[in-house]
N, C-alpha and C positions, 0 to 999 in steps of 0.2 A: 911712809906712814899711812895707815889706813884711816880714812875718814869717810863719812857718809857721802859728802860732796864728791870726793875722789871716786868713790864706787859708782855714783850716778853718772859722772862724766865718762868713766870707763865704759859703762853700759851703752851709752849713746855713740861712742866713738869706735867701739870694737867691731870689726867685721863679723857678720853673723856666723861664719864658719869657725870662729874662734870662741864663741860663747858656749856655755854649758847648755845642754839640750833643753832643760826647763826654761832657761832664759829665752831661747829661740822660740819656743812654743808661746810663752807669755807675750813676747814682742809681736809674734804673728797674730795672736788673738787680739791684741790691742789695735793692730793695724786694721783688722777686719771690722772691729767695732767702730773705729774712727771712720772708716769708709761708709759704714751703714748710716752713721750720723750725718756725714756730709751729703750722702745721697738723699736722705730725708730733707735736708735743708734745700737741696736743688729742686726737689719736688714740691716744696712749699711756695705758694703764690706770694706769701709774705716775706720769705727769706731768700728766694732763689737768686736775686741780684746782689746779695750782700757777700762781702768777703769775711767770713767768720772762720777763725782758726780754731782747730780742735786738737787737743792733746789727750791721749788716753793711756792710762797706766794702771794696771791692777784693778780694773773696774771703776776707776775714777776718771771723769772727764773734766777738762778745763776748757772753757770757752773764752776766747779773747777776740778783740776787734771792735768795730764801731757799728752801731745800728742807729736808726733815725728815731726810734720811739721805745718807750718802756714796754709796749705791747710786743714789739719784735724781740726785745730782750727776754721777756717772759716766755714767748713762743719757742725761742731757740732752746732755752733751758728745759722746757717741757718736752720737746722732741728728744733732746739728749737723755733726759731722765727716763723716758719711756723705752729707750733702746735696750734690747736684751743684752745683759752683761754689764750694765752700768748700775752701780750701787750708790754713787755720789757724784754731784755736779758742782763744780766751782764756776760760777758765772761771773766772769770779769769783763763782760761786754760793757763798753762805754756808750751811753746814749748821747748822741749829738744830733739834735733836731735839724732837719733840712730847712733852709730858708729859701723861699721862692720869691724872686724879685720879678715884678711885672712892670711894664712901662705904662 
């Protein structure tokens, strides 16, 4: 039985050589865009040490992970949004402030 959920699972689990050509191209473009975003994070003095996960599909980026401030969360979204090929950003980053303990 066809469902949207089954089709999405099939897309992620099927080897590239078995996908229709347009799906291969879309998957390749999404990978290129994702790598551009991750490279921009790596070059940012504010974000380079953080582990931010990025998923890109059909021009939409989803950011997940943890950051230490609202400013970092906003900066990550801004970088993703400014990346060529991105039309929408879902920012699901969680803000968990760092606590510094001194003696």
